[in-house]
C-alpha positions as CSV (number, residue, x, y, z in Angstrom):
1,M,-0.1,0.0,-0.1
2,T,1.6,3.4,-1.1
3,A,1.6,6.3,1.0
4,A,-0.8,8.1,-1.0
5,T,-3.3,5.4,-0.4
6,V,-2.8,5.3,3.2
7,T,-3.4,9.2,3.1
8,R,-6.5,8.8,1.1
9,E,-7.8,6.3,3.6
10,Q,-7.0,8.4,6.4
11,V,-8.7,11.6,5.2
12,R,-11.9,9.7,3.8
13,P,-14.8,11.2,6.0
14,R,-16.8,8.9,8.1
15,V,-20.6,9.1,7.9
16,P,-21.8,10.1,11.6
17,A,-23.7,7.9,13.4
18,W,-26.8,10.2,13.7
19,V,-27.0,10.4,10.0
20,W,-27.4,6.4,9.9
21,A,-30.0,6.6,12.6
22,F,-32.0,9.3,10.8
23,L,-31.9,7.5,7.6
24,G,-33.0,4.5,9.3
25,H,-35.9,6.3,10.8
26,E,-37.0,7.6,7.6
27,L,-36.6,4.0,5.9
28,L,-39.1,2.7,8.7
29,V,-41.6,5.4,8.1
30,A,-41.4,4.6,4.2
31,A,-41.9,0.9,5.1
32,C,-45.1,2.1,6.9
33,V,-46.5,3.9,4.2
34,L,-45.9,1.2,1.9
35,M,-47.4,-1.9,3.9
36,T,-50.8,-2.8,3.2
37,A,-53.0,-2.2,6.2
38,G,-56.2,-1.8,4.5
39,V,-58.4,1.4,4.4
40,P,-61.4,1.9,7.0
41,A,-64.8,2.4,5.9
42,S,-65.7,5.8,4.9
43,G,-68.1,6.0,7.7
44,A,-65.6,4.9,10.4
45,L,-63.0,7.3,8.9
46,H,-65.4,10.4,9.0
47,Q,-66.2,9.4,12.7
48,N,-62.7,9.2,13.6
49,M,-60.9,12.0,11.8
50,A,-62.1,15.6,11.0
51,F,-61.1,16.5,7.4
52,S,-61.1,12.9,6.4
53,S,-61.5,13.3,2.9
54,H,-58.1,15.1,2.5
55,A,-56.5,12.1,4.2
56,H,-53.6,10.2,2.8
57,F,-50.2,8.5,3.9
58,L,-48.6,11.0,6.4
59,F,-51.5,13.4,6.2
60,Q,-53.6,12.3,8.9
61,Y,-55.7,13.4,12.1
62,D,-53.5,16.2,13.6
63,S,-51.7,16.8,10.4
64,L,-55.1,17.6,8.8
65,W,-55.9,20.0,11.7
66,F,-52.6,22.0,11.2
67,L,-53.1,22.1,7.5
68,A,-56.8,23.4,8.0
69,I,-55.5,26.1,10.6
70,A,-53.0,27.1,8.1
71,H,-55.7,27.6,5.3
72,E,-58.7,28.8,7.5
73,G,-57.1,30.3,10.7
74,Y,-58.7,29.2,14.2
75,R,-62.4,29.7,13.4
76,I,-62.8,26.6,11.0
77,P,-66.5,26.6,9.7
78,G,-68.6,24.2,11.8
79,L,-65.9,23.2,14.2
80,G,-66.2,26.2,16.9
81,L,-63.0,26.8,18.4
82,R,-61.7,23.4,18.9
83,A,-58.9,24.0,16.8
84,T,-57.5,26.6,19.4
85,V,-55.9,23.6,21.3
86,F,-53.4,23.2,18.6
87,F,-50.3,25.9,19.1
88,P,-49.5,28.0,16.0
89,L,-45.9,27.5,15.0
90,L,-46.5,24.5,12.6
91,P,-49.7,26.1,11.1
92,L,-47.7,29.1,10.6
93,I,-44.9,27.2,8.9
94,L,-47.5,25.6,6.8
95,H,-49.2,28.7,5.8
96,V,-46.2,29.6,4.2
97,T,-44.7,26.4,2.7
98,G,-47.8,24.5,1.8
99,A,-48.5,20.8,2.7
100,N,-45.8,19.1,0.6
101,A,-42.8,21.8,1.0
102,G,-43.8,21.6,4.8
103,L,-43.6,17.9,4.7
104,F,-40.1,18.0,3.4
105,I,-39.1,20.9,5.9
106,Q,-40.4,18.5,8.7
107,Q,-37.8,15.7,7.8
108,A,-35.1,18.4,7.8
109,A,-36.2,19.7,11.3
110,L,-36.0,15.9,12.2
111,A,-32.5,15.5,10.9
112,A,-31.8,18.6,13.0
113,V,-33.1,16.6,16.0
114,F,-31.0,13.6,15.3
115,W,-27.8,15.9,14.9
116,L,-28.6,17.7,18.4
117,L,-29.8,14.6,20.2
118,Y,-26.2,13.1,19.3
119,R,-24.5,16.5,20.7
120,V,-26.6,16.5,23.8
121,L,-26.2,12.9,24.6
122,G,-22.2,13.5,24.5
123,R,-22.7,16.6,26.9
124,F,-24.5,14.2,29.4
125,G,-21.5,11.7,29.5
126,M,-22.8,9.4,27.0
127,T,-20.0,7.9,24.5
128,G,-19.4,5.0,22.2
129,T,-21.8,2.3,21.9
130,A,-24.2,3.6,24.5
131,R,-24.6,6.8,22.7
132,V,-25.3,5.2,19.2
133,R,-27.7,2.7,20.8
134,A,-29.7,5.6,22.2
135,L,-30.1,7.1,19.0
136,W,-31.3,4.0,17.2
137,L,-33.8,3.6,20.1
138,F,-35.1,6.9,19.1
139,A,-35.2,6.1,15.5
140,V,-37.2,3.1,16.1
141,N,-39.4,4.3,18.8
142,P,-43.0,3.1,18.9
143,A,-44.3,6.5,17.9
144,A,-41.8,7.0,15.3
145,I,-44.3,7.8,12.4
146,Y,-45.3,11.1,14.4
147,F,-42.0,12.6,14.0
148,S,-42.1,12.3,10.0
149,A,-45.8,13.2,9.9
150,L,-47.0,16.9,10.4
151,Y,-47.1,16.7,14.0
152,A,-45.8,18.9,16.8
153,E,-43.3,16.4,18.5
154,T,-40.5,16.9,16.0
155,W,-40.8,20.6,16.5
156,M,-41.0,20.5,20.3
157,M,-38.2,18.2,20.7
158,L,-35.9,20.3,18.4
159,S,-36.5,23.5,20.5
160,A,-35.8,21.6,23.8
161,L,-32.5,20.2,22.4
162,A,-31.7,23.6,20.4
163,G,-32.2,25.4,23.6
164,M,-30.1,22.9,25.9
165,E,-27.2,23.1,23.3
166,L,-27.2,26.9,23.1
167,A,-27.5,27.3,26.6
168,A,-24.7,25.1,27.3
169,S,-22.7,26.9,25.0
170,R,-23.7,30.1,26.8
171,R,-25.4,31.6,23.6
172,Y,-28.5,32.7,25.8
173,P,-30.1,35.1,23.4
174,Y,-30.4,32.4,20.9
175,A,-31.7,29.8,23.5
176,A,-34.5,32.5,24.4
177,A,-35.4,32.7,20.8
178,V,-35.5,29.3,20.4
179,G,-37.5,28.7,23.6
180,F,-40.1,31.3,22.4
181,L,-40.6,29.5,19.2
182,G,-40.4,26.0,21.0
183,S,-43.3,27.0,23.2
184,L,-45.7,27.9,20.3
185,T,-45.4,24.2,19.2
186,A,-47.5,22.4,21.7
187,A,-48.6,22.7,25.3
188,P,-46.3,20.3,26.7
189,A,-43.4,22.3,25.4
190,V,-43.8,24.8,28.3
191,L,-42.3,21.9,30.4
192,T,-39.0,22.9,28.8
193,G,-39.1,26.0,31.1
194,L,-38.4,23.5,34.0
195,I,-34.8,23.1,32.7
196,P,-33.7,26.9,33.4
197,L,-35.9,27.0,36.4
198,V,-34.1,24.3,38.0
199,L,-30.7,25.8,36.9
200,V,-31.6,28.9,38.6
201,I,-32.8,27.3,41.5
202,W,-29.8,25.5,41.7
203,R,-27.7,28.7,41.5
204,V,-29.8,30.2,44.4
205,V,-29.3,27.3,46.7
206,N,-25.7,27.2,46.0
207,R,-25.3,31.3,46.2
208,T,-23.6,31.6,42.7
209,R,-24.7,34.2,40.3
210,R,-22.9,32.4,37.5
211,D,-24.9,32.7,33.9
212,W,-28.1,33.5,36.0
213,A,-29.1,36.4,33.8
214,G,-28.8,34.3,30.6
215,I,-30.8,31.3,32.2
216,V,-33.4,33.7,33.2
217,A,-33.6,35.0,29.7
218,W,-33.8,31.7,28.3
219,G,-36.7,30.7,30.6
220,A,-38.3,34.0,30.0
221,G,-38.3,33.2,26.1
222,I,-40.4,30.1,26.7
223,G,-42.8,31.8,28.8
224,A,-43.0,34.4,26.3
225,G,-44.1,32.2,23.8
226,V,-47.1,30.7,25.6
227,G,-48.1,34.2,26.7
228,A,-47.9,35.4,23.2
229,Y,-50.4,32.9,22.2
230,A,-52.5,33.4,25.2
231,L,-52.7,36.9,24.3
232,Y,-53.7,36.4,20.9
233,L,-56.5,34.0,22.0
234,G,-57.6,36.7,24.5
235,L,-57.7,39.3,21.8
236,A,-59.1,37.1,19.1
237,F,-61.7,35.2,20.9
238,G,-62.1,36.7,24.4
239,C,-60.4,33.9,26.4
240,P,-56.7,33.5,26.7
241,F,-56.9,29.8,27.9
242,L,-58.8,28.1,25.2
243,F,-56.0,25.8,24.6
244,V,-56.9,24.3,28.1
245,T,-60.6,24.9,28.3
246,E,-61.1,23.6,24.7
247,Q,-59.8,20.0,25.7
248,H,-63.1,19.1,27.1
249,R,-64.6,19.0,23.4
250,W,-61.9,16.3,22.6
251,N,-62.9,14.4,25.8
252,G,-59.4,15.2,27.1
253,V,-59.0,14.0,30.7
254,L,-56.1,13.9,33.4
255,T,-55.7,11.1,35.7
256,T,-53.2,9.9,38.1
257,P,-49.8,8.8,36.7
258,W,-50.1,5.3,37.8
259,T,-53.8,5.1,36.2
260,G,-52.4,5.9,33.0
261,W,-49.5,3.5,33.4
262,L,-51.5,0.5,34.5
263,G,-54.6,1.7,32.9
264,P,-55.9,-1.6,31.3
265,L,-55.4,-3.4,34.5
266,L,-57.6,-1.1,36.6
267,P,-61.4,-0.9,36.8
268,A,-61.2,2.2,34.6
269,G,-59.8,0.7,31.9
270,R,-61.4,-2.8,32.2
271,S,-63.7,-2.5,29.1
272,E,-60.5,-1.4,26.9
273,F,-58.7,-4.4,28.1
274,L,-61.5,-6.8,27.6
275,H,-61.8,-5.4,23.9
276,D,-58.3,-6.5,22.9
277,P,-56.1,-7.8,25.9
278,G,-53.1,-8.7,23.8
279,L,-53.0,-5.1,22.4
280,F,-53.1,-3.7,25.9
281,F,-50.7,-5.9,27.3
282,L,-48.3,-4.7,24.7
283,L,-49.0,-1.0,25.3
284,V,-48.2,-1.8,28.9
285,A,-45.1,-3.7,28.3
286,V,-43.7,-1.0,25.7
287,A,-44.7,2.2,27.9
288,T,-43.0,0.2,30.9
289,L,-39.9,-0.2,29.0
290,M,-39.7,3.6,28.3
291,L,-40.6,4.2,32.0
292,A,-37.8,1.8,33.1
293,G,-35.3,3.6,30.6
294,T,-36.1,6.8,32.1
295,V,-35.7,5.7,35.8
296,W,-32.5,4.1,34.9
297,E,-31.2,7.3,33.6
298,A,-32.6,9.2,36.7
299,F,-30.2,7.1,38.8
300,R,-27.3,7.9,36.3
301,L,-28.1,11.9,36.3
302,V,-28.4,11.9,40.3
303,R,-25.0,10.2,40.8
304,R,-23.7,12.8,38.3
305,G,-24.7,15.5,40.6
306,D,-24.4,18.8,38.6
307,D,-26.9,21.4,37.8
308,W,-27.4,20.2,34.1
309,S,-28.1,16.9,35.2
310,G,-30.7,17.9,37.7
311,A,-32.4,20.3,35.4
312,L,-32.7,17.3,32.7
313,L,-33.9,15.0,35.3
314,G,-36.8,17.6,36.5
315,Y,-37.6,17.9,32.5
316,A,-37.8,14.1,32.1
317,V,-39.9,13.5,35.2
318,A,-42.4,16.3,34.3
319,M,-42.7,15.0,30.8
320,T,-43.1,11.1,31.9
321,V,-45.6,12.0,34.4
322,L,-47.6,14.1,31.9
323,A,-47.6,11.3,29.3
324,F,-49.0,8.8,32.0
325,S,-51.2,11.4,33.3
326,F,-53.1,12.4,29.9
327,G,-55.9,10.5,28.2
328,T,-59.3,10.8,26.9
329,L,-62.7,9.4,28.1
330,G,-62.7,5.8,27.3
331,H,-59.0,5.5,26.1
332,L,-56.7,5.9,29.0
333,Y,-53.6,5.1,26.7
334,H,-54.6,7.6,24.2
335,S,-51.4,9.4,23.1
336,T,-49.4,7.8,25.9
337,L,-46.8,6.6,23.5
338,R,-46.6,9.5,21.7
339,F,-46.3,11.8,24.7
340,L,-43.5,9.6,25.7
341,S,-41.6,9.6,22.6
342,P,-39.7,12.9,22.9
343,V,-38.6,12.0,26.5
344,F,-35.1,11.3,25.3
345,T,-33.8,10.0,28.8
346,A,-35.8,6.7,28.2
347,Y,-33.2,5.8,25.3
348,M,-30.5,7.0,27.3
349,G,-31.3,4.7,30.2
350,L,-32.1,1.9,27.9
351,G,-29.0,2.3,25.7
352,S,-26.6,2.6,28.5
353,R,-27.9,-0.1,30.8
354,L,-29.4,-3.1,28.8
355,P,-26.9,-6.0,28.1
356,T,-26.5,-6.4,24.3
357,V,-29.1,-9.1,23.9
358,L,-31.5,-7.4,25.7
359,Y,-31.0,-4.3,23.8
360,W,-31.7,-5.9,20.5
361,I,-34.9,-7.7,22.1
362,V,-36.0,-4.2,23.1
363,A,-35.0,-2.4,19.8
364,T,-37.1,-5.0,18.0
365,V,-40.1,-4.7,19.9
366,F,-39.9,-0.9,19.3
367,A,-39.5,-1.2,15.6
368,V,-42.1,-3.9,15.2
369,V,-44.7,-1.7,17.3
370,A,-43.7,1.4,15.2
371,L,-43.9,-0.4,11.9
372,R,-47.5,-1.9,12.5
373,G,-48.5,1.3,14.4
374,G,-47.3,3.5,11.8
375,S,-48.7,1.4,9.0
376,L,-52.2,1.6,10.6
377,F,-51.8,5.6,11.0
378,A,-50.6,5.8,7.2
379,H,-53.9,4.3,6.1
380,G,-56.2,5.9,8.1
381,W,-56.5,3.5,11.1
382,F,-56.5,5.0,14.7
383,F,-53.2,4.8,16.3
384,Q,-52.1,6.8,19.1
C-alpha cells in the first residue's frame, strides 16, 4: 500500500452515527406507508377523523388540523374553536410553505433533531456504543411515525434540544429565541421551562450568580411564547386559555400517573382491556420499557450531581408524568406512547443499561410496534 493510498484512507470522511440513525428512521416510515393495512370504511374514517376526505399517507389526524388552521385560521366553519388546542408554530410554517414543502421541511427539522440529540447525549457523558444505541432506539421508537408526519413532536423536541445546546454553549439570546418559538409548538413544550428553572434554583441554593441572567432570559423566552399565544386568543376570542378549556371538546382528561400506566389493568380501563387484551398488554409492556429507561437514567443523573443533570431530570420526570396522566374518556392510553416518545432520557437509560441481547430485543419490539402502528396510521386507522 502506497503512502498516497494510506493518506486517502485516513482522510476519507466517516458518516456520523446520527445520519445513519436518521436514514434508518426514514426507511422505517417509508415501510409504514408502503405496507398494506387496508383502508377503513368511509363512515369510520369520517367518525374518527376531521377532514378525512383529505387524508392520505402521512397526512392524517392532527396533520389535517394543522393544515386546516394554516388555510382557515382558528375559526374553522362548523367546528367552533376546537382548533385552538393546537399551537400556532406548525400552522404558521404550513401557511407559508404549503403541505408538500412543509412535509419536506419536517424531515429537515427531524434531521436536526438527530444531530442535536447526538451532541446532547455527549454533553451528558454518553459515548461510544451507548450513545449510538440511544440514537437508534429513538429512531425506531414506537411512535416514530409522528416525527415524520406533520405533528408537533419533532418541533417540540427540536426546540428543547436546541435550547439546551445553545444554553450549554452560553449563547443565551439564541436559546431564548428558540425557547419562544418552541413554546408555540404544543402545550407540553412549556415544560422545557423547567430546565432553566432548575438551573436558576440550583444557583440560588448554592449562592452563585454564574450565568443566572442568561438562564433567566432563556426561561423568559419560553414563557413569552405561551404568553403570546394566550394574548392572541384573548384578543381574538375573548379567552386567553382556550387551549386548556377547549380540551373538554376532545374528551381530554387528566388522571393520576399510575392510572395512565396500569390503565388496562384497573377498573377504569377494564372495558378497553377486555376489548383487545393482547394489544393492551403490549402497550403496557412498551410504556413500561420507556418508564424503566427514564428511571435508570434518573439514577445516573443523580449520581452525576451537577446542575444540568438535575435540570434534565426535572424535565424528564415532568414529561413522563404528563404522558401517563393524559388520556381521553374511554381511552386511557390515548397518546401515551406519543407523549413519551420525545422523552429522550428513556433511550439514554435503555441504551446504557441493557446487555447486548436485551438491547436488541427491546429495539426489535420498538421497531415492530413502530411498523405496525405506523402502517395503521398511514392508512387511516386510529393509532395513538
